[in-house]
MARBA-3410 file (N, C-alpha, C, O; in Angstrom, 1 decimal):
248
152.7,143.1,31.0,151.4,142.5,31.3,151.5,141.5,32.5,150.6,141.5,33.4 ~ 152.5,140.7,32.5,152.7,139.7,33.5,152.6,140.3,35.1,152.1,139.8,36.1 ~ 153.3,141.5,34.8,153.5,142.2,36.1,152.2,142.8,36.5,151.9,142.8,37.7 ~ 151.4,143.4,35.7,150.0,143.9,36.1,149.2,142.7,36.6,148.4,142.9,37.5 ~ 149.2,141.6,36.0,148.4,140.5,36.5,148.8,140.2,38.0,148.0,140.0,38.9
150.1,140.1,38.1,150.6,139.8,39.6,150.0,140.7,40.5,149.3,140.4,41.5 ~ 150.2,142.0,40.2,149.7,143.1,41.0,148.2,143.0,41.3,147.8,143.3,42.4 ~ 147.5,142.6,40.4,146.0,142.4,40.4,145.7,141.3,41.5,144.9,141.4,42.4 ~ 146.5,140.0,41.1,146.3,138.9,42.1,146.7,139.4,43.5,146.0,139.1,44.4 ~ 147.7,140.1,43.7,148.1,140.4,45.1,147.1,141.4,45.8,146.9,141.3,47.0
146.5,142.2,45.0,145.6,143.0,45.5,144.3,142.4,45.8,143.5,142.8,46.7 ~ 143.9,141.3,45.0,142.8,140.4,45.2,142.9,139.7,46.7,142.0,139.6,47.5 ~ 144.3,139.3,46.8,144.4,138.6,48.0,144.4,139.3,49.2,144.0,138.9,50.3 ~ 144.9,140.5,49.1,145.0,141.6,50.3,143.7,142.4,50.4,143.7,143.5,51.0 ~ 142.6,142.0,49.8,141.2,142.7,50.2,140.8,142.4,51.6,141.2,141.4,52.2
140.0,143.4,52.2,139.7,143.1,53.7,138.7,141.9,53.7,138.0,141.6,52.7 ~ 138.5,141.2,54.7,137.6,140.3,55.1,136.1,140.8,54.9,135.2,140.1,54.5 ~ 136.1,142.0,55.2,134.8,142.6,55.2,133.9,142.4,53.9,132.7,142.4,54.0 ~ 134.5,142.3,52.8,134.0,142.1,51.5,133.4,140.5,51.5,132.3,140.2,51.1 ~ 134.2,139.7,52.1,133.8,138.2,52.0,132.5,138.0,53.0,131.6,137.3,52.8
132.7,138.9,54.2,131.5,138.8,55.0,130.1,139.3,54.4,129.0,138.8,54.7 ~ 130.4,140.4,53.5,129.1,140.9,53.0,128.6,139.9,51.9,127.4,139.9,51.6 ~ 129.4,139.1,51.2,129.1,138.3,50.3,128.5,137.0,50.8,127.4,136.7,50.4 ~ 129.2,136.3,51.7,128.7,135.0,52.4,128.0,135.2,53.7,127.2,134.3,54.1 ~ 128.2,136.4,54.3,127.5,136.5,55.6,128.5,136.2,56.8,129.5,135.4,56.7
128.3,136.7,57.8,129.2,136.6,59.0,128.5,135.5,60.0,127.2,135.3,60.1 ~ 129.4,134.7,60.6,128.9,133.5,61.7,128.1,134.3,62.8,128.7,135.2,63.4 ~ 127.0,134.1,63.0,126.2,134.5,64.1,126.4,133.8,65.5,126.5,132.6,65.6 ~ 126.5,134.7,66.5,126.6,133.9,68.0,125.5,133.3,68.2,124.4,133.7,68.1 ~ 125.8,132.0,68.6,124.5,131.2,69.1,124.1,131.5,70.7,124.7,131.1,71.7
123.2,131.9,70.7,122.6,132.1,72.1,122.5,130.8,73.0,121.9,129.7,72.6 ~ 123.0,131.0,74.3,122.9,129.6,75.1,121.5,129.2,75.3,120.6,130.1,75.4 ~ 121.2,128.0,75.4,119.9,127.4,75.6,119.3,127.9,77.0,120.0,128.1,78.0 ~ 118.1,128.1,76.9,117.5,128.5,78.2,117.5,127.4,79.4,117.3,126.2,79.2 ~ 117.8,128.0,80.6,117.8,126.9,81.8,116.5,126.7,82.2,115.5,127.3,81.8
116.5,125.8,83.2,115.3,125.4,83.8,114.7,126.6,84.7,113.5,126.9,84.9 ~ 115.7,127.2,85.3,115.4,128.4,86.2,114.6,129.5,85.4,113.6,130.0,85.8 ~ 115.2,129.8,84.2,114.6,130.7,83.4,113.2,130.3,83.0,112.2,131.1,83.1 ~ 113.1,129.1,82.5,111.9,128.8,82.0,110.8,128.7,83.2,109.6,128.9,82.9 ~ 111.2,128.4,84.3,110.3,128.4,85.6,109.9,129.8,85.9,108.7,130.1,86.3
110.8,130.7,85.8,110.5,132.2,86.2,109.4,132.7,85.1,108.5,133.5,85.5 ~ 109.7,132.3,83.9,108.8,132.8,82.8,107.5,132.3,83.1,106.5,133.0,83.1 ~ 107.4,131.0,83.3,105.9,130.2,83.6,105.3,131.0,84.8,104.1,131.3,84.8 ~ 106.1,131.2,86.0,105.6,131.8,87.1,104.9,133.3,86.8,103.8,133.7,87.2 ~ 105.8,133.9,85.9,105.3,135.2,85.8,104.0,135.3,84.9,103.2,136.2,85.0
103.9,134.3,84.0,102.5,134.1,83.3,101.5,133.6,84.0,100.4,133.9,83.6 ~ 101.7,132.8,85.1,100.7,132.4,86.0,100.2,133.7,86.9,99.0,134.0,87.1 ~ 101.2,134.4,87.4,100.7,135.6,88.2,99.9,136.6,87.3,99.0,137.2,87.8 ~ 100.3,136.7,86.0,99.5,137.5,85.2,98.0,137.1,85.0,97.1,137.9,85.2 ~ 97.9,135.8,84.8,96.5,135.1,84.7,95.7,135.3,86.1,94.5,135.6,86.0
96.4,135.3,87.2,95.8,135.3,88.3,95.1,136.9,88.6,94.1,137.1,89.3 ~ 96.0,137.7,88.0,95.4,139.1,88.0,94.4,139.3,87.2,93.6,140.2,87.6 ~ 94.2,138.8,86.1,93.2,138.9,85.1,91.9,138.2,85.7,90.8,138.7,85.6 ~ 92.1,137.1,86.3,91.1,136.3,87.0,90.5,137.2,87.9,89.3,137.3,87.9 ~ 91.3,137.8,88.9,90.8,138.6,90.0,89.9,139.8,89.3,88.8,140.1,89.8
90.6,140.3,88.3,89.7,141.4,87.9,88.2,141.0,87.3,87.2,141.6,87.4 ~ 88.4,139.8,86.7,87.1,139.3,86.2,86.1,139.1,87.2,84.9,139.3,87.0 ~ 86.7,138.5,88.5,85.8,138.1,89.5,85.0,139.5,90.2,83.9,139.6,90.6 ~ 85.9,140.6,90.1,85.3,141.9,90.6,84.2,142.3,89.7,83.1,142.8,90.1 ~ 84.4,142.1,88.2,83.6,142.6,87.5,82.2,141.9,87.5,81.1,142.4,87.2
82.4,140.5,87.8,81.2,139.7,87.9,80.3,140.1,89.1,79.1,140.2,89.1 ~ 81.2,140.4,90.2,80.5,141.0,91.4,79.6,142.2,91.1,78.5,142.3,91.6 ~ 80.1,143.0,90.2,79.4,144.3,90.0,78.2,144.0,89.2,77.1,144.5,89.5 ~ 78.3,143.0,88.0,77.2,142.7,87.4,75.9,141.9,88.4,74.7,141.9,88.1 ~ 76.5,141.4,89.5,75.5,140.6,90.3,74.7,141.7,90.9,73.4,141.7,90.8
75.4,142.6,91.4,74.7,143.8,92.3,73.6,144.5,91.3,72.6,145.0,91.7 ~ 74.1,144.5,90.0,73.3,145.5,89.0,72.2,144.6,88.7,71.0,145.1,88.8 ~ 72.2,143.3,88.5,71.1,142.4,88.1,70.1,142.4,89.2,68.9,142.3,88.9 ~ 70.4,142.5,90.4,69.5,142.6,91.5,68.4,143.7,91.4,67.3,143.6,91.9 ~ 68.8,144.8,90.7,67.9,145.9,90.7,67.4,146.0,89.4,66.4,146.8,89.2
68.0,145.4,88.3,67.6,145.6,87.0,66.4,144.8,86.5,66.4,143.6,87.0 ~ 65.5,145.1,85.6,64.3,144.4,85.2,64.3,144.5,83.7,64.7,145.4,83.1 ~ 63.6,143.4,83.1,63.3,143.5,81.8,64.4,143.4,80.9,65.2,142.4,81.1 ~ 64.8,144.1,79.7,65.6,144.0,78.8,67.1,144.3,79.5,68.1,143.7,79.2 ~ 67.0,145.2,80.3,68.3,145.7,80.9,68.8,144.5,81.7,70.0,144.1,81.6
68.0,143.8,82.5,68.6,142.5,83.2,69.1,141.3,82.2,69.9,140.5,82.5 ~ 68.4,141.4,81.0,68.7,140.4,80.1,70.2,140.8,79.5,71.1,139.9,79.3 ~ 70.4,142.0,79.2,71.7,142.5,78.7,72.7,142.3,79.7,73.8,141.9,79.3 ~ 72.4,142.7,81.0,73.4,142.4,82.1,73.9,141.0,82.1,75.1,140.7,82.2 ~ 72.8,140.0,82.1,73.2,138.5,82.2,74.0,138.2,81.0,75.0,137.5,81.1
73.7,138.7,79.9,74.6,138.3,78.7,76.1,138.8,79.0,77.0,138.0,78.9 ~ 76.3,140.0,79.4,77.6,140.4,79.5,78.4,139.6,80.7,79.6,139.2,80.7 ~ 77.5,139.3,81.8,78.0,138.6,82.8,78.5,137.1,82.3,79.6,136.6,82.6 ~ 77.7,136.6,81.4,78.1,135.3,80.8,79.3,135.4,80.0,80.1,134.5,80.1 ~ 79.6,136.3,79.3,80.7,136.6,78.5,81.9,136.6,79.4,82.9,135.9,79.2
81.8,137.5,80.6,83.0,137.7,81.6,83.2,136.4,82.2,84.3,136.0,82.4 ~ 82.1,135.5,82.4,82.4,134.1,83.1,83.1,133.3,82.1,84.0,132.5,82.5 ~ 82.9,133.4,80.8,83.4,132.5,79.9,85.1,132.8,79.7,86.0,132.0,79.5 ~ 85.3,134.1,79.8,86.8,134.5,79.8,87.4,134.2,81.1,88.5,133.7,81.0 ~ 86.8,134.2,82.2,87.3,133.8,83.5,87.6,132.2,83.3,88.7,131.7,83.7
86.7,131.5,82.9,86.9,129.9,82.9,88.1,129.6,81.9,88.9,128.7,82.2 ~ 88.3,130.5,80.7,89.3,130.2,79.9,90.7,130.5,80.5,91.7,129.7,80.4 ~ 90.7,131.6,81.2,92.0,132.1,81.9,92.3,131.0,83.1,93.4,130.6,83.4 ~ 91.3,130.6,83.7,91.5,129.5,84.9,92.2,128.3,84.2,93.1,127.7,84.8 ~ 91.5,127.8,83.0,92.2,126.7,82.3,93.5,126.9,81.9,94.3,126.0,82.0
93.9,128.1,81.3,95.3,128.3,80.8,96.1,128.3,82.2,97.1,127.6,82.3 ~ 95.6,129.0,83.2,96.4,128.9,84.5,96.8,127.6,85.1,97.9,127.3,85.6 ~ 95.7,126.6,85.0,96.0,125.2,85.4,97.1,124.6,84.5,97.9,123.8,85.0 ~ 97.0,124.8,83.3,97.9,124.2,82.3,99.3,124.7,82.7,100.3,123.9,82.8 ~ 99.5,126.0,82.8,100.8,126.7,83.2,101.3,126.1,84.6,102.5,125.7,84.7
100.5,125.9,85.6,100.8,125.4,86.9,101.3,124.1,86.6,102.4,123.8,87.1 ~ 100.7,123.1,85.9,101.3,121.9,85.7,102.7,122.0,85.1,103.6,121.3,85.5 ~ 102.8,122.8,84.1,104.1,123.1,83.6,105.1,123.5,84.4,106.2,123.1,84.3 ~ 104.8,124.4,85.5,105.8,124.8,86.5,105.9,123.8,87.4,107.0,123.8,87.9 ~ 105.1,122.8,87.8,105.3,121.7,88.6,106.5,120.7,88.0,107.5,120.4,88.6
106.2,120.3,86.7,107.0,119.6,85.9,108.5,120.1,86.0,109.5,119.3,86.1 ~ 108.4,121.5,85.8,109.8,122.1,85.8,110.6,122.1,87.1,111.9,121.9,87.2 ~ 109.7,122.2,88.1,110.4,122.1,89.4,110.7,120.6,89.8,111.7,120.5,90.6 ~ 110.1,119.7,89.3,110.5,118.2,89.5,111.7,118.0,88.8,112.6,117.4,89.4 ~ 111.9,118.3,87.5,113.0,118.2,86.7,114.1,119.0,87.4,115.1,118.4,87.5
114.1,120.1,87.9,115.1,120.8,88.6,115.5,120.1,89.8,116.7,120.2,90.1 ~ 114.7,119.5,90.5,114.9,118.9,91.7,115.8,117.8,91.5,116.8,117.5,92.1 ~ 115.3,117.1,90.4,116.1,115.7,89.9,117.5,116.1,89.6,118.5,115.4,90.0 ~ 117.6,117.1,88.8,119.0,117.6,88.3,119.9,117.9,89.6,121.0,117.5,89.7 ~ 119.3,118.7,90.5,120.0,119.1,91.7,120.5,117.9,92.6,121.6,117.9,93.2
119.5,116.8,92.5,119.8,115.6,93.3,120.8,114.9,92.7,121.7,114.5,93.4 ~ 120.9,114.7,91.3,122.2,114.1,90.7,123.4,114.8,90.9,124.4,114.2,91.1 ~ 123.5,116.1,90.9,124.6,116.9,91.1,125.0,116.7,92.6,126.2,116.5,92.9 ~ 124.2,116.7,93.4,124.6,116.4,94.9,125.2,115.0,95.0,126.3,114.7,95.6 ~ 124.5,114.1,94.3,125.0,112.6,94.4,126.5,112.7,94.0,127.4,112.2,94.6
126.6,113.3,92.7,128.0,113.3,92.2,129.0,113.8,93.1,130.1,113.2,93.3 ~ 128.6,115.0,93.6,129.4,115.7,94.7,129.9,114.7,95.8,131.1,114.6,96.2 ~ 128.8,114.0,96.3,129.1,113.0,97.4,130.0,111.9,97.0,130.8,111.6,97.8 ~ 129.8,111.4,95.8,130.6,110.4,95.4,132.2,110.8,95.2,133.1,110.0,95.5 ~ 132.2,112.1,94.6,133.7,112.6,94.4,134.2,112.7,95.9,135.4,112.3,96.1
133.5,113.2,96.9,134.0,113.5,98.2,134.4,112.1,98.9,135.4,112.0,99.6 ~ 133.6,111.0,98.5,133.9,109.9,99.1,135.1,109.3,98.4,136.0,108.7,99.2 ~ 135.3,109.2,97.3,136.5,108.9,96.6,137.8,109.7,97.0,138.9,109.1,97.0 ~ 137.8,111.0,97.4,138.9,111.4,97.9,139.0,111.1,99.5,140.1,111.0,100.0 ~ 138.1,110.9,100.0,138.1,110.4,101.5,138.7,109.1,101.5,139.5,108.9,102.4
138.3,108.0,100.6,139.0,106.9,100.6,140.3,106.8,100.1,141.0,105.8,100.4 ~ 140.7,107.8,99.2,142.2,107.9,98.9,143.0,108.3,100.0,144.1,107.9,100.2 ~ 142.3,109.3,100.7,143.2,109.7,101.8,143.4,108.7,102.9,144.4,108.6,103.5 ~ 142.3,107.8,103.1,142.3,106.9,104.3,143.3,105.9,103.9,144.1,105.5,104.7 ~ 143.3,105.4,102.7,144.5,104.4,102.3,145.7,105.2,102.4,146.6,104.6,103.0
146.0,106.3,102.1,147.2,106.8,102.2,147.8,106.9,103.8,148.9,106.7,104.1 ~ 146.8,107.4,104.6,147.1,107.5,106.0,147.1,106.1,106.6,147.9,105.9,107.6 ~ 146.4,105.1,106.2,146.6,103.7,106.8,147.8,103.1,106.5,148.3,102.2,107.2 ~ 148.4,103.5,105.3,149.9,102.9,105.1,150.9,103.3,106.1,151.9,102.7,106.2 ~ 150.5,104.3,106.9,151.5,104.8,107.8,151.4,104.2,109.1,152.3,104.4,110.0
150.3,103.3,109.3,149.9,102.6,110.6,150.8,101.1,110.3,150.7,100.5,109.3 ~ 151.5,100.8,111.5,152.2,99.6,111.5,151.4,98.8,112.6,151.3,99.2,113.8 ~ 151.0,97.7,112.3,150.2,97.0,113.1,151.1,96.1,114.2,150.7,95.9,115.3 ~ 152.3,95.8,113.8,153.3,95.2,114.4,153.8,96.1,115.7,153.9,95.7,116.8 ~ 154.1,97.3,115.2,154.5,98.2,116.4,153.5,98.4,117.3,153.7,98.3,118.5
152.2,98.6,116.9,151.1,98.7,117.8,150.8,97.5,118.8,150.4,97.8,119.9 ~ 151.1,96.3,118.4,151.0,95.2,119.3,152.2,95.1,120.3,152.1,94.7,121.5 ~ 153.4,95.6,119.6,154.5,95.6,120.5,154.3,96.6,121.5,154.7,96.4,122.7 ~ 153.8,97.8,121.3,153.6,98.7,122.2,152.4,98.4,123.3,152.5,98.9,124.4 ~ 151.4,97.6,122.9,150.5,97.0,123.9,151.2,96.1,124.7,150.9,96.1,125.9
152.3,95.2,124.2,152.7,94.3,124.9,153.7,94.9,126.0,153.8,94.4,127.2 ~ 154.5,95.9,125.6,155.2,96.7,126.6,154.5,97.4,127.8,154.9,97.4,128.9 ~ 153.3,98.0,127.3,152.5,98.6,128.3,151.9,97.7,129.3,151.7,98.1,130.5 ~ 151.6,96.3,128.8,151.2,95.3,129.7,152.3,94.9,130.8,152.2,94.8,132.1 ~ 153.5,94.8,130.1,154.6,94.4,131.0,154.9,95.4,132.1,155.2,95.0,133.2
154.7,96.7,131.7,155.1,97.7,132.5,154.0,97.9,133.7,154.3,98.3,134.8 ~ 152.8,97.7,133.4,151.7,97.5,134.3,151.8,96.4,135.3,151.6,96.5,136.5 ~ 152.3,95.1,134.7,152.6,94.1,135.7,153.8,94.5,136.7,153.7,94.2,137.9 ~ 154.9,95.1,136.1,155.9,95.6,136.9,155.5,96.5,138.0,155.9,96.4,139.1 ~ 154.6,97.4,137.7,154.1,98.5,138.7,153.2,97.7,139.9,153.2,98.0,141.1
152.5,96.7,139.3,151.7,96.0,140.3,152.6,95.3,141.3,152.3,95.3,142.5 ~ 153.8,94.8,140.9,154.7,94.3,141.9,155.5,95.1,142.7,155.9,94.8,143.8 ~ 155.7,96.4,142.1,156.2,97.4,143.0,155.4,97.8,144.1,155.8,98.0,145.3 ~ 154.1,98.0,143.7,153.1,98.4,144.8,152.9,97.2,145.9,152.9,97.5,147.1 ~ 152.8,96.0,145.5,152.7,94.9,146.3,153.9,95.0,147.4,153.7,94.8,148.6
155.2,95.3,146.9,156.4,95.3,147.6,156.2,96.3,148.5,156.4,96.1,149.7 ~ 155.9,97.6,148.1,155.9,98.7,149.0,154.8,98.7,150.0,154.8,99.4,151.0 ~ 153.6,97.8,149.8,152.6,97.7,150.8,152.8,96.4,151.7,151.8,96.0,152.3 ~ 153.9,95.9,151.7,154.2,94.8,152.6,154.5,95.3,154.0,155.1,96.4,154.2 ~ 153.9,94.5,155.1,154.0,94.9,156.4,155.4,94.3,157.0,156.0,93.3,156.5
155.9,95.1,158.1,157.1,94.6,158.7,156.8,94.2,160.1,156.1,94.8,160.8 ~ 157.4,93.2,160.6,157.4,92.7,162.0,156.0,92.6,162.6,155.6,93.1,163.7 ~ 155.2,92.0,161.7,153.9,91.8,162.2,153.5,90.4,162.2,153.3,89.7,161.1 ~ 153.4,89.8,163.5,153.1,88.3,163.5,151.8,87.8,162.8,150.8,88.5,162.8 ~ 151.8,86.8,162.1,150.6,86.3,161.4,149.9,85.2,162.1,148.9,84.6,161.7
150.5,84.8,163.3,149.9,83.7,164.0,148.7,84.2,165.0,148.9,84.2,166.2 ~ 147.7,84.6,164.4,146.4,85.1,164.9,145.4,84.0,164.6,145.3,83.6,163.5 ~ 144.6,83.6,165.6,143.6,82.6,165.5,142.2,83.2,165.9,142.1,84.3,166.2 ~ 141.2,82.3,165.8,139.7,82.7,166.1,139.7,83.1,167.7,138.9,84.0,168.0 ~ 140.5,82.6,168.5,140.3,82.8,169.9,140.8,84.2,170.1,140.2,84.9,171.0
141.9,84.7,169.5,142.6,86.0,169.6,141.4,87.0,169.1,141.1,87.9,169.9 ~ 140.8,86.7,168.1,139.8,87.6,167.3,138.6,87.7,168.3,138.0,88.8,168.5 ~ 138.1,86.6,169.0,136.9,86.8,170.0,137.2,87.6,171.2,136.3,88.3,171.7 ~ 138.6,87.5,171.7,139.1,88.0,172.8,139.0,89.7,172.5,138.4,90.5,173.2 ~ 139.6,89.9,171.3,139.9,91.4,170.9,138.4,91.9,170.9,138.1,92.9,171.7
137.5,91.3,170.2,136.0,91.8,170.1,135.3,92.0,171.4,134.6,92.9,171.5 ~ 135.6,91.0,172.4,135.1,91.2,173.7,135.6,92.3,174.5,134.8,92.9,175.2 ~ 136.9,92.7,174.4,137.5,93.8,174.9,137.0,95.0,174.3,136.9,96.0,175.1 ~ 136.7,95.1,173.0,136.3,96.2,172.4,134.9,96.6,172.9,134.5,97.8,173.0 ~ 134.0,95.4,173.1,132.6,95.6,173.7,132.6,96.1,175.0,131.6,96.8,175.4
133.6,95.8,175.9,133.7,96.4,177.3,134.0,97.9,177.2,133.4,98.8,177.8 ~ 135.0,98.0,176.5,135.4,99.4,176.3,134.3,100.3,176.0,134.1,101.3,176.6 ~ 133.5,99.8,174.9,132.5,100.7,174.5,131.3,101.0,175.6,130.7,102.1,175.6 ~ 131.1,99.9,176.4,130.1,100.1,177.4,130.6,100.9,178.5,129.8,101.7,179.1 ~ 131.9,100.8,178.8,132.5,101.8,179.8,132.6,103.2,179.3,132.5,104.2,180.1
132.8,103.4,178.1,132.6,104.7,177.6,131.2,105.2,177.7,131.1,106.4,178.2 ~ 130.3,104.4,177.4,128.9,105.0,177.5,128.6,105.3,179.0,128.0,106.3,179.2 ~ 129.0,104.6,180.0,128.7,104.9,181.3,129.5,106.1,181.8,129.0,106.9,182.6 ~ 130.6,106.4,181.3,131.4,107.5,181.7,130.7,108.7,181.0,130.6,109.8,181.5 ~ 130.2,108.4,179.8,129.7,109.8,179.1,128.4,110.1,179.9,128.1,111.3,180.0
127.5,109.0,180.4,126.4,109.5,181.1,126.8,110.2,182.5,126.3,111.2,182.8 ~ 127.6,109.8,183.2,128.0,110.3,184.4,128.6,111.8,184.2,128.3,112.7,184.9 ~ 129.3,111.8,183.1,129.9,113.2,182.8,128.7,114.2,182.5,128.7,115.4,182.8 ~ 127.7,113.7,181.8,126.6,114.6,181.3,125.9,114.9,182.6,125.4,116.0,182.7 ~ 125.8,114.0,183.7,125.0,114.6,184.8,125.9,115.5,185.7,125.4,116.3,186.4
127.1,115.3,185.7,128.0,116.4,186.6,128.4,117.5,185.8,129.5,117.7,185.5 ~ 127.4,118.2,185.3,127.5,119.5,184.9,127.7,120.6,185.7,126.9,120.8,186.6 ~ 128.8,121.4,185.6,129.0,122.5,186.7,127.9,123.3,186.7,127.1,123.5,185.8 ~ 127.7,123.9,188.1,126.6,124.8,188.4,126.5,126.0,187.4,125.4,126.5,186.9 ~ 127.8,126.6,187.1,127.9,127.8,186.3,127.5,127.6,184.8,127.3,128.5,184.0
127.4,126.2,184.4,127.2,125.9,183.1,125.7,125.4,183.1,125.2,125.2,182.0 ~ 124.9,125.3,184.2,123.6,124.8,184.1,122.5,126.0,183.9,122.7,127.1,184.5 ~ 121.6,125.9,183.1,120.7,127.0,183.0,120.0,127.5,184.4,119.6,126.8,185.3 ~ 120.0,128.8,184.3,119.4,129.4,185.6,117.9,129.2,185.6,117.2,129.5,184.6 ~ 117.3,128.7,186.8,115.7,128.7,186.8,115.3,130.0,187.6,116.0,130.5,188.5
114.1,130.5,187.1,113.6,131.5,187.6,113.1,131.4,189.0,112.5,130.3,189.2 ~ 113.3,132.4,190.1,113.0,132.3,191.5,111.6,132.9,191.8,111.6,134.1,191.8 ~ 110.5,132.3,192.0,109.2,132.7,192.2,108.8,132.6,193.6,109.1,131.6,194.3 ~ 108.0,133.6,194.0,107.4,133.5,195.5,106.8,132.4,195.8,106.1,131.8,195.1 ~ 107.0,132.0,197.1,106.2,130.8,197.5,104.8,131.2,197.9,104.5,132.2,198.5
103.8,130.3,197.4,102.4,130.3,197.4,101.9,130.5,198.7,102.4,129.7,199.5 ~ 101.2,131.3,199.3,100.7,131.4,200.6,99.7,130.3,201.1,98.9,130.0,200.3 ~ 99.9,129.9,202.2,99.2,128.7,202.7,98.0,129.3,203.7,97.0,128.6,203.8 ~ 98.1,130.4,204.2,97.1,130.9,205.3,96.3,132.0,204.6,96.8,132.7,203.7 ~ 95.0,132.3,205.0,94.3,133.4,204.5,94.6,134.6,205.5,94.5,134.4,206.7
95.0,135.8,204.8,95.3,136.9,205.5,94.1,137.5,206.4,93.0,137.5,206.0 ~ 94.4,137.9,207.5,93.4,138.6,208.4,92.7,139.7,207.8,93.4,140.6,207.2 ~ 91.4,139.8,208.0,90.7,141.0,207.7,91.3,142.1,208.4,91.8,142.0,209.5 ~ 91.2,143.5,207.7,91.8,144.5,208.4,90.7,145.0,209.4,89.5,144.9,209.2 ~ 91.4,145.7,210.6,90.6,146.2,211.8,89.8,147.5,211.1,90.2,148.0,210.1
88.8,147.8,211.7,88.1,149.0,211.4,89.1,150.4,211.8,90.0,150.4,212.7 ~ 88.7,151.4,211.1,89.6,152.5,211.5,89.4,153.1,212.7,90.3,153.7,213.3 ~ 88.3,153.1,213.2,88.0,153.7,214.6,88.8,153.0,215.6,89.5,153.6,216.5 ~ 88.8,151.6,215.5,89.5,150.7,216.5,91.0,151.1,216.4,91.6,151.1,217.4 ~ 91.4,151.3,215.4,92.9,151.7,215.3,93.3,153.0,215.6,94.5,153.3,215.6
92.3,153.9,215.9,92.6,155.4,216.3,92.9,156.2,215.2,93.3,157.3,215.4 ~ 92.6,155.7,214.0,92.7,156.6,212.6,91.5,156.5,212.0,90.7,155.6,212.1 ~ 91.4,157.7,211.1,90.1,157.7,210.3,90.2,157.1,209.0,91.3,156.5,208.8 ~ 89.4,157.2,208.2,89.4,156.5,207.1,90.4,156.8,206.2,90.7,156.0,205.3 ~ 91.1,158.1,206.3,92.0,158.6,205.5,93.4,158.4,206.2,94.5,158.8,205.7
93.4,157.7,207.3,94.8,157.3,207.9,95.2,158.2,208.9,96.1,157.9,209.6 ~ 94.5,159.3,209.2,94.8,160.3,210.1,94.4,159.9,211.5,93.4,159.3,211.7 ~ 95.2,160.3,212.6,94.6,160.0,213.8,93.5,160.9,214.3,93.3,162.0,214.0 ~ 92.7,160.0,215.2,91.4,160.6,215.5,91.5,161.0,216.9,91.9,160.3,217.8 ~ 91.1,162.3,217.1,91.0,162.9,218.5,90.2,161.9,219.4,89.3,161.2,218.9
90.6,161.8,220.6,90.2,160.8,221.6,88.7,161.4,222.1,87.8,160.6,222.4 ~ 88.4,162.9,222.1,87.1,163.4,222.7,86.1,163.1,221.6,84.9,163.2,221.9 ~ 86.5,162.9,220.4,85.5,163.1,219.4,84.7,161.8,219.4,83.7,161.6,218.6
END
């Protein structure tokens, strides 16, 4: 009997978990909460649907307006009542649309604030990393070595200036030049310049004939009046220049 009890207990322990799930129920997966983007998309979809309904009612109102222009009596009253009902529905949809538009605006503002906070955190993290990198790199900089380098460069530049001064020094040039020497030198230069100008003018006048431009040769203007031609009979020729017979 003890053996049968132990077997029953073992069988009870080895039952599949499906029976426990059927008795107590399984744990359901919890859906993630909706995001602001999902909520905004849903609200925008509802606003678009209301806009379509409002547009359709406006078209219907326009139709009633055209019909009421032609209707008279009870028909006009009936059309007016229908148009009033359509107008009430239109006003209701417009009110709902305005409420949803306000919700959409709040969602967009909240989403913008969240994005701004995320961008701020990203900027702060980047600045922290940059500060850490700057500290690490700055430790590699030795101020004393930089100052020594600047001193060495200044010394070398001074040495180079001394070398340039030494190379630019003049040799065997007397320095005993006074104001009188300067005036004499300037006077001599002035005489040379005037002589050069005179020689230049004379050279310009003495241009060879073969280099001078040729002038056109024109006939001399007559000073006397030419004599009038003698008559043809006096010259022994006719008007055509043929000799005239003496007997004629």
